[in-house]
N, C-alpha and C positions, 0 to 999 in steps of 0.2 A: 504494500500500500504506500503510495507516495507520501513522503513525510509531511510536506506542506498541506496536502489534502487531509492527512490524518490529524494534524493540529487543528485545521479548520473544522473537521467533523467533530472533534472533541469539544472545541469551544461552543459550536452550535448545539450539540447534544446537551452539554452542561447547562447552557442558557435556557433551553426549552424543556429539559427533563428534570433538572435538579429539584424544583418545588414538589415533584411527585412524592418523594420520600418524606416531605415535610407537610403533607396535607393535614389540615386540621379537622378534627371531628366537628360535625355540626348537626343541626336538627335534620331529621329525616325529611325526604321530599314531601312537600305539602301539596294539597290540591288547590287548583286555581280555576278561574273561569276563562275559557278561551273558545275560539271557533265562532260559529254563527250565533246571532242573538237568540237567547233562550236555550242555548246548549247546556247540557249537564256538565258537571265539574269534570275537568280532565287533569291529569298529573302535571305538576310544575316541573318542566324540564329546563327552565331558565337557569342561567349561571354558567360557570366555567367547569369543564369536565376534562379529565386527562387520563390517557391510557399508558403512556410512557414506554411503549414497546416498539422494537424493530425486528422483523416486520411487524405489522399491526393486526393482520388477520389471524384469527384462531380457527384451526381446522375443526370440523364437526366431529362428534364422537363416532359417527358412522356415516357412510354415504359419500357422494362426490364432494370434494373440497378443493381449496385453492392450491396452486403450485406452492411447494415448500422448498426449503434450501437443502441441497444435498451436502453442502459443506457445513460442518458442525464445529463449534468451539471445543477445544480439547479439555478445557477446565470443567465445563458443566454440560456439554452436549447440546446446547441450544444453537439456533441459527447463527452462523458466522458472518457478521456484517462486513468483514474484510474480503470475503469471497461470496459473491452472489451467484450461486450455481443452482438455478432452478431445476426442479425435477421434471425434465422433458418427457419422462415416461408416464406422467400423470395421465390417466385415461380420459380426463375431461378435454384434453387438447386434440384438436384436429391435426392431421399430419403437418400441414404447413405451419401451424402455430407452434407445434412441438419443435420444428426445425428452427424457428426464431428463438425460442427459449434456449435450445441447445447451443446456438451460436453465441448468444450473450454469455452463457455459462462458460464456454470455452475462452472467451475474452477475459472473463474475470479470473479464471484459473491461470491465464498467462500474465496476470498482473495488470491488466488493463481495466481501469474503472470506466465502464462504458457510460455514455451520456444518457440521462433520464430527465423527465420533466422537473424533478426537484433539484438535481445538480446543475441543470441548465437554465433554471429560473423561468420556466414556462408554466402557465396554469396547469393544474393537475386534474385529470378526469376522475369521476367516481368509478371504482372505489379507491384509486390511488390517492385521492384527496385526503383520506383518513390517515395517511402517513403523518400528518401533523399531529403531534402528541397531545395537543390541547385544542379544544374548541369551546367557544362561548355560544350558547343558544339563547336567542331572544324570541320569546313567544309573543305574537300579536294576534288579534282576532282574525285577520285575513291572511296571515303568512307567518312562517318561521324563518328567522335569519340565523345563519350559522357563520360565525367569525372564526377563522383559523389562525393559529399562533405564528405561522411563518409566511412571509411575503404578502401579507395583507389580502389573502384570498377570502372572498365573501360569497356565500351561497344563499339563494333565496328559494324557499319552498312555498308555493301558493297553496292555500287551503281550500278544500271543497270546490275545486275547479277541474275541468278536464284538460287534457293536453290539446293544444290547438290542432286543427285538421291539417294545416300547412305549417310544418315546423322547420325553422331554420336551425341547423346544428350549431351548438355553442360549446364553449370550454367545459362547462359543468352540466350541460344538458338542460332539459325542461323538467323541473321537479314539481310534482303536485302531491299534496298530502291530505290526510283526513285522520280522524280519531276513531279507533275501534275500542271502546271501553277505556282500558288503561294503557292502550298502545297507540303510538303515533306511527302511521304507515305512510311511507314516502315512496312514490313511484317515479323513476327517472328514465327518460328516453332522450334521443336527439343529442347524444354526446358526440362531439366532433371527432371523427376518426381521420380526417384529412388534415393532419397536423404533424409537426415534429414530435417524435418520441411517443407514439400512441401505445401506451401500455397501462395495465391495471395494477401492477405491483413492481417491487424492486427487481424482479427477475426478468423483466422485459416481456411478460406475457401479453401478447397483442390482443386487440379487439377490433371490431368493425363497426360500421354505422348501425348495425342491428343490436348493439349492446343495450341491455335492459336490466336495470338494477332496482330491486325492491328492498327497502330498509324498514325494519320494525324496531321501534324504540320503546323500552319499558323501564320503569324504576323498579328494581328488585332488591331483595335482601341478600345477605351473604350465602344463605343456604341455596338460593336459586342460582346465584352466580358461581358457586363453588366449582362446579365441573369445568366451566369455561375458563375460570381463573387458573385452575390446575393445568389444563391443556395448554393455555397460553404460557405458563411458567416453563413447561417442558419444551415448547417450540420456539418462543421468541426471546430475544435479548432485551433486558431492561437496563439501559445505560446508567440510570440513577439508582439501581438496586431495587429491592422489593418494595411494595407499597407500605405505607405506614401501618404497622401492626395494630395500632390503636384506633384505626379508622372505624367509625361507628355510623356513618351516614349511609344513604341508599347508594346503590350502584346503578349506572346507566348501562343497560344491556342493549347492544345494537346487533341484530341478527340480519344478515344479508342473503338474498338470493340473486345470483348473477346468471344471466343467460345471454347467449349471442350465437345465433345459428350460423353465423359466418366464421366463427373461430373455435367454438366449443362443441363437443359431442353431446352434451347434456347440461341442463342447469346445475349449478353447484352452489353450495352454501358455505358461509363463514360467519364469524361473530367477532365482536370487539366488546370489551368490558371497560367502561370508564369509571373513575372515581371522581367525586365532586372535589373541586379545588377552590379553597377560599382565598387563594393568593392570586395576584396579578401576574401575567407573563411578560417577559421583556420582549421588545420588538426584535424580530429577526428578519433582515432584508436580504434576500438571496442576491439581488442585483449588485450589491456591494462586494460580493465575494467573487471577483473576476480573475484572480491570478492562480493558475495551476490548480483549478478546482477538480479537474479529472484528467488523468493520463498526461500530466505535464502540459496541458493546454488551457487556454483561457475559456471561460464559460461563454456559451453562445447567447449572450444577453444583447438586448437592443442597443444600438449605437447610432449616433447622428454625425454625419460627415460635415454638415453645416447647420447653422441655426434654422429653426422653423419659422422664424419671424425676423 
Protein backbone atom coordinates (compact mmCIF):
# COMPACT_ATOMS: atom_id res chain seq x y z
CA UNK A 1 0.00 0.00 0.00
CA UNK A 2 1.44 3.38 -0.99
CA UNK A 3 2.78 5.15 2.13
CA UNK A 4 1.24 8.52 1.37
CA UNK A 5 -2.07 6.88 0.54
CA UNK A 6 -1.80 4.87 3.75
CA UNK A 7 -1.28 8.02 5.80
CA UNK A 8 -4.18 9.72 4.10
CA UNK A 9 -6.46 6.75 4.67
CA UNK A 10 -5.41 6.62 8.32
CA UNK A 11 -6.12 10.32 8.84
CA UNK A 12 -9.45 10.09 7.05
CA UNK A 13 -10.57 7.00 8.92
CA UNK A 14 -9.52 8.48 12.24
CA UNK A 15 -11.48 11.63 11.53
CA UNK A 16 -14.66 9.90 10.49
CA UNK A 17 -14.56 6.80 12.66
CA UNK A 18 -12.99 7.77 15.98
CA UNK A 19 -16.22 9.00 17.60
CA UNK A 20 -17.79 5.57 17.10
CA UNK A 21 -15.95 4.10 20.07
CA UNK A 22 -16.97 7.07 22.19
CA UNK A 23 -20.65 7.06 21.42
CA UNK A 24 -22.68 8.16 24.36
CA UNK A 25 -25.71 6.28 25.65
CA UNK A 26 -28.95 8.16 25.23
CA UNK A 27 -32.67 7.78 25.40
CA UNK A 28 -34.13 5.05 23.28
CA UNK A 29 -35.63 6.06 19.92
CA UNK A 30 -38.89 7.90 20.50
CA UNK A 31 -41.99 8.06 18.37
CA UNK A 32 -42.74 11.12 16.30
CA UNK A 33 -45.38 12.35 13.87
CA UNK A 34 -44.34 12.22 10.23
CA UNK A 35 -45.73 11.51 6.80
CA UNK A 36 -49.11 12.69 5.50
CA UNK A 37 -51.49 14.74 7.68
CA UNK A 38 -53.33 12.50 10.07
CA UNK A 39 -50.74 9.74 9.81
CA UNK A 40 -50.15 7.53 12.80
CA UNK A 41 -46.96 7.81 14.83
CA UNK A 42 -43.80 6.60 13.14
CA UNK A 43 -40.37 5.90 14.62
CA UNK A 44 -38.00 8.81 15.08
CA UNK A 45 -35.06 8.05 12.81
CA UNK A 46 -33.71 11.61 13.05
CA UNK A 47 -30.19 12.26 14.26
CA UNK A 48 -26.66 11.03 13.52
CA UNK A 49 -26.01 7.33 13.01
CA UNK A 50 -22.66 5.56 12.59
CA UNK A 51 -21.66 2.04 11.52
CA UNK A 52 -17.85 2.44 11.53
CA UNK A 53 -17.07 -0.55 9.28
CA UNK A 54 -15.11 -1.25 6.10
CA UNK A 55 -16.61 -2.72 4.05
CA UNK A 56 -20.04 -1.77 5.28
CA UNK A 57 -22.35 -4.50 4.02
CA UNK A 58 -23.08 -7.41 6.36
CA UNK A 59 -23.79 -10.69 4.53
CA UNK A 60 -27.06 -12.46 5.34
CA UNK A 61 -27.16 -15.54 7.55
CA UNK A 62 -28.21 -17.52 4.47
CA UNK A 63 -29.09 -16.95 0.84
CA UNK A 64 -27.51 -14.77 -1.86
CA UNK A 65 -25.37 -12.00 -0.43
CA UNK A 66 -22.88 -9.32 -1.46
CA UNK A 67 -19.40 -9.85 -2.84
CA UNK A 68 -16.96 -10.22 0.07
CA UNK A 69 -13.18 -9.95 0.36
CA UNK A 70 -11.00 -12.98 -0.37
CA UNK A 71 -8.07 -11.21 1.30
CA UNK A 72 -8.26 -11.41 5.10
CA UNK A 73 -6.29 -9.72 7.85
CA UNK A 74 -3.80 -12.06 9.54
CA UNK A 75 -4.52 -10.75 13.04
CA UNK A 76 -8.26 -11.32 13.22
CA UNK A 77 -9.42 -12.75 9.89
CA UNK A 78 -11.67 -9.86 8.87
CA UNK A 79 -11.66 -8.13 5.49
CA UNK A 80 -8.23 -6.77 4.58
CA UNK A 81 -8.68 -3.13 3.53
CA UNK A 82 -5.15 -3.08 2.07
CA UNK A 83 -6.12 -5.74 -0.49
CA UNK A 84 -9.58 -5.45 -2.00
CA UNK A 85 -9.93 -8.83 -3.68
CA UNK A 86 -13.60 -9.43 -4.33
CA UNK A 87 -14.85 -13.00 -4.50
CA UNK A 88 -15.55 -13.20 -8.23
CA UNK A 89 -16.90 -16.75 -7.72
CA UNK A 90 -19.92 -15.38 -5.86
CA UNK A 91 -22.90 -16.92 -7.74
CA UNK A 92 -24.81 -13.62 -7.75
CA UNK A 93 -22.46 -12.34 -10.48
CA UNK A 94 -23.16 -12.75 -14.15
CA UNK A 95 -20.02 -13.87 -16.05
CA UNK A 96 -19.15 -10.41 -17.34
CA UNK A 97 -19.57 -8.91 -13.86
CA UNK A 98 -17.40 -11.68 -12.35
CA UNK A 99 -14.69 -10.81 -14.88
CA UNK A 100 -14.78 -7.16 -13.76
CA UNK A 101 -14.48 -8.11 -10.09
CA UNK A 102 -11.65 -10.53 -10.86
CA UNK A 103 -9.72 -7.88 -12.79
CA UNK A 104 -9.96 -5.38 -9.93
CA UNK A 105 -8.86 -8.05 -7.46
CA UNK A 106 -5.80 -8.85 -9.55
CA UNK A 107 -4.86 -5.17 -9.60
CA UNK A 108 -5.16 -4.99 -5.82
CA UNK A 109 -3.03 -8.11 -5.35
CA UNK A 110 -0.40 -6.49 -7.59
CA UNK A 111 -0.26 -3.51 -5.22
CA UNK A 112 -2.38 -1.21 -7.38
CA UNK A 113 -5.05 0.74 -5.56
CA UNK A 114 -7.60 0.91 -8.34
CA UNK A 115 -9.77 4.03 -8.70
CA UNK A 116 -13.25 4.08 -7.19
CA UNK A 117 -15.93 6.73 -6.61
CA UNK A 118 -14.66 7.40 -3.09
CA UNK A 119 -10.94 7.70 -3.80
CA UNK A 120 -11.62 9.70 -6.98
CA UNK A 121 -14.05 12.12 -5.33
CA UNK A 122 -17.06 11.26 -7.48
CA UNK A 123 -20.64 10.99 -6.17
CA UNK A 124 -21.36 7.50 -4.92
CA UNK A 125 -24.30 5.37 -6.06
CA UNK A 126 -26.53 3.37 -3.74
CA UNK A 127 -25.46 1.10 -2.03
CA UNK A 128 -21.84 2.33 -2.36
CA UNK A 129 -23.10 5.53 -0.71
CA UNK A 130 -23.29 3.72 2.62
CA UNK A 131 -19.50 3.53 2.70
CA UNK A 132 -19.77 6.80 4.62
CA UNK A 133 -19.41 5.68 8.20
CA UNK A 134 -21.85 8.26 9.51
CA UNK A 135 -25.07 9.76 8.23
CA UNK A 136 -27.58 12.20 9.61
CA UNK A 137 -31.26 11.62 8.97
CA UNK A 138 -33.64 14.58 8.87
CA UNK A 139 -37.30 13.56 8.85
CA UNK A 140 -39.85 15.89 7.33
CA UNK A 141 -43.54 15.37 6.52
CA UNK A 142 -42.92 15.06 2.78
CA UNK A 143 -39.36 13.77 2.57
CA UNK A 144 -36.36 12.23 4.30
CA UNK A 145 -32.98 13.95 3.92
CA UNK A 146 -29.80 11.91 4.44
CA UNK A 147 -26.57 13.82 5.01
CA UNK A 148 -23.34 11.83 4.72
CA UNK A 149 -20.10 12.45 6.60
CA UNK A 150 -17.72 12.68 3.65
CA UNK A 151 -17.64 15.02 0.67
CA UNK A 152 -20.97 16.73 1.43
CA UNK A 153 -23.15 14.10 -0.22
CA UNK A 154 -26.87 14.65 0.34
CA UNK A 155 -29.66 12.25 -0.59
CA UNK A 156 -33.39 13.05 -0.77
CA UNK A 157 -36.17 10.49 -0.33
CA UNK A 158 -39.62 11.71 -1.38
CA UNK A 159 -42.41 10.26 0.77
CA UNK A 160 -45.64 8.74 -0.49
CA UNK A 161 -44.94 9.48 -4.14
CA UNK A 162 -44.38 7.23 -7.17
CA UNK A 163 -41.33 7.21 -9.38
CA UNK A 164 -41.86 9.49 -12.40
CA UNK A 165 -42.86 7.79 -15.64
CA UNK A 166 -39.98 9.45 -17.47
CA UNK A 167 -36.94 9.21 -15.22
CA UNK A 168 -33.65 10.96 -15.87
CA UNK A 169 -30.79 8.91 -14.35
CA UNK A 170 -28.92 10.68 -11.55
CA UNK A 171 -25.99 10.08 -9.19
CA UNK A 172 -28.11 8.75 -6.34
CA UNK A 173 -31.15 7.75 -8.39
CA UNK A 174 -34.80 8.52 -7.68
CA UNK A 175 -35.67 7.47 -4.13
CA UNK A 176 -39.24 7.27 -2.87
CA UNK A 177 -40.30 6.07 0.55
CA UNK A 178 -43.22 5.21 2.77
CA UNK A 179 -43.81 3.86 6.25
CA UNK A 180 -44.99 0.34 6.93
CA UNK A 181 -45.71 0.36 10.66
CA UNK A 182 -42.34 0.71 12.40
CA UNK A 183 -40.38 0.45 9.11
CA UNK A 184 -39.28 3.10 6.63
CA UNK A 185 -39.19 1.52 3.15
CA UNK A 186 -37.12 3.28 0.48
CA UNK A 187 -37.25 2.24 -3.19
CA UNK A 188 -34.51 3.55 -5.51
CA UNK A 189 -34.21 3.29 -9.29
CA UNK A 190 -32.66 5.42 -12.01
CA UNK A 191 -29.10 5.29 -10.67
CA UNK A 192 -26.76 6.57 -13.35
CA UNK A 193 -24.60 3.74 -14.74
CA UNK A 194 -23.09 5.82 -17.54
CA UNK A 195 -20.46 7.37 -15.31
CA UNK A 196 -16.86 6.91 -14.19
CA UNK A 197 -16.38 4.01 -11.76
CA UNK A 198 -19.86 2.41 -11.80
CA UNK A 199 -19.61 0.04 -8.83
CA UNK A 200 -21.69 -0.83 -5.77
CA UNK A 201 -18.87 -1.74 -3.38
CA UNK A 202 -15.13 -1.53 -2.66
CA UNK A 203 -14.43 -4.56 -4.89
CA UNK A 204 -15.57 -2.93 -8.11
CA UNK A 205 -18.77 -4.96 -8.41
CA UNK A 206 -20.46 -3.35 -11.42
CA UNK A 207 -24.08 -2.45 -12.04
CA UNK A 208 -26.22 -1.37 -14.98
CA UNK A 209 -29.10 1.03 -15.53
CA UNK A 210 -31.41 -1.73 -14.26
CA UNK A 211 -30.09 -1.42 -10.69
CA UNK A 212 -32.95 -1.42 -8.16
CA UNK A 213 -32.37 -1.11 -4.43
CA UNK A 214 -34.96 -1.47 -1.67
CA UNK A 215 -33.99 -0.36 1.84
CA UNK A 216 -35.91 -1.12 5.05
CA UNK A 217 -35.03 0.92 8.15
CA UNK A 218 -36.09 -0.05 11.67
CA UNK A 219 -35.16 0.92 15.21
CA UNK A 220 -34.33 -2.31 17.05
CA UNK A 221 -32.90 -3.46 20.35
CA UNK A 222 -29.66 -5.38 20.85
CA UNK A 223 -31.36 -8.77 20.86
CA UNK A 224 -32.76 -8.11 17.39
CA UNK A 225 -29.51 -6.68 16.01
CA UNK A 226 -27.24 -9.24 17.69
CA UNK A 227 -26.95 -11.66 14.76
CA UNK A 228 -26.10 -8.94 12.25
CA UNK A 229 -23.63 -7.32 14.65
CA UNK A 230 -21.86 -10.64 15.14
CA UNK A 231 -21.71 -11.38 11.40
CA UNK A 232 -20.44 -7.84 10.79
CA UNK A 233 -17.71 -8.29 13.40
CA UNK A 234 -16.51 -11.46 11.67
CA UNK A 235 -16.59 -9.93 8.18
CA UNK A 236 -15.76 -6.23 8.35
CA UNK A 237 -12.88 -4.16 9.70
CA UNK A 238 -13.68 -1.49 12.29
CA UNK A 239 -10.82 1.08 12.16
CA UNK A 240 -11.81 2.68 15.47
CA UNK A 241 -12.32 -0.60 17.29
CA UNK A 242 -15.51 -2.17 18.65
CA UNK A 243 -18.59 -0.11 19.54
CA UNK A 244 -18.96 1.38 22.98
CA UNK A 245 -19.67 -1.59 25.27
CA UNK A 246 -21.91 0.65 27.39
CA UNK A 247 -24.15 1.61 24.48
CA UNK A 248 -27.78 1.56 25.64
CA UNK A 249 -29.67 3.24 22.82
CA UNK A 250 -31.62 1.80 19.93
CA UNK A 251 -29.85 0.42 16.84
CA UNK A 252 -30.77 1.51 13.33
CA UNK A 253 -31.13 -1.66 11.28
CA UNK A 254 -30.87 -1.20 7.51
CA UNK A 255 -31.76 -4.23 5.40
CA UNK A 256 -31.16 -4.00 1.66
CA UNK A 257 -32.39 -5.98 -1.31
CA UNK A 258 -30.39 -5.36 -4.48
CA UNK A 259 -31.37 -6.51 -7.96
CA UNK A 260 -30.04 -5.79 -11.42
CA UNK A 261 -30.99 -8.09 -14.28
CA UNK A 262 -28.10 -6.68 -16.30
CA UNK A 263 -25.35 -7.62 -13.81
CA UNK A 264 -26.63 -10.15 -11.25
CA UNK A 265 -28.11 -13.61 -11.57
CA UNK A 266 -30.53 -13.09 -8.68
CA UNK A 267 -31.59 -10.47 -6.16
CA UNK A 268 -29.29 -10.45 -3.14
CA UNK A 269 -29.52 -9.06 0.36
CA UNK A 270 -27.26 -7.40 2.91
CA UNK A 271 -27.64 -5.31 6.02
CA UNK A 272 -25.96 -2.53 7.99
CA UNK A 273 -26.37 -1.80 11.69
CA UNK A 274 -25.89 1.78 12.85
CA UNK A 275 -25.45 3.10 16.39
CA UNK A 276 -26.83 6.48 17.39
CA UNK A 277 -24.04 9.03 17.74
CA UNK A 278 -24.54 12.08 19.95
CA UNK A 279 -21.34 13.69 18.66
CA UNK A 280 -20.80 15.86 15.60
CA UNK A 281 -18.59 14.64 12.78
CA UNK A 282 -15.67 16.61 11.30
CA UNK A 283 -15.86 17.70 7.68
CA UNK A 284 -14.02 15.41 5.26
CA UNK A 285 -13.57 16.90 1.79
CA UNK A 286 -12.27 14.40 -0.75
CA UNK A 287 -11.43 17.04 -3.37
CA UNK A 288 -8.66 18.40 -1.14
CA UNK A 289 -6.82 15.06 -1.19
CA UNK A 290 -5.34 15.30 -4.66
CA UNK A 291 -1.78 14.01 -4.25
CA UNK A 292 -0.90 10.35 -4.73
CA UNK A 293 -4.28 9.20 -3.49
CA UNK A 294 -4.09 5.98 -5.46
CA UNK A 295 -1.26 4.16 -7.22
CA UNK A 296 1.08 7.18 -7.11
CA UNK A 297 -1.36 9.23 -9.18
CA UNK A 298 -3.39 12.32 -8.46
CA UNK A 299 -7.12 11.92 -7.97
CA UNK A 300 -9.39 12.50 -10.92
CA UNK A 301 -11.02 15.57 -9.37
CA UNK A 302 -12.56 18.47 -11.35
CA UNK A 303 -10.07 21.12 -12.44
CA UNK A 304 -10.42 24.43 -14.27
CA UNK A 305 -7.86 25.57 -16.85
CA UNK A 306 -9.26 29.08 -16.80
CA UNK A 307 -11.70 31.08 -14.66
CA UNK A 308 -15.41 30.60 -15.33
CA UNK A 309 -16.07 34.32 -15.12
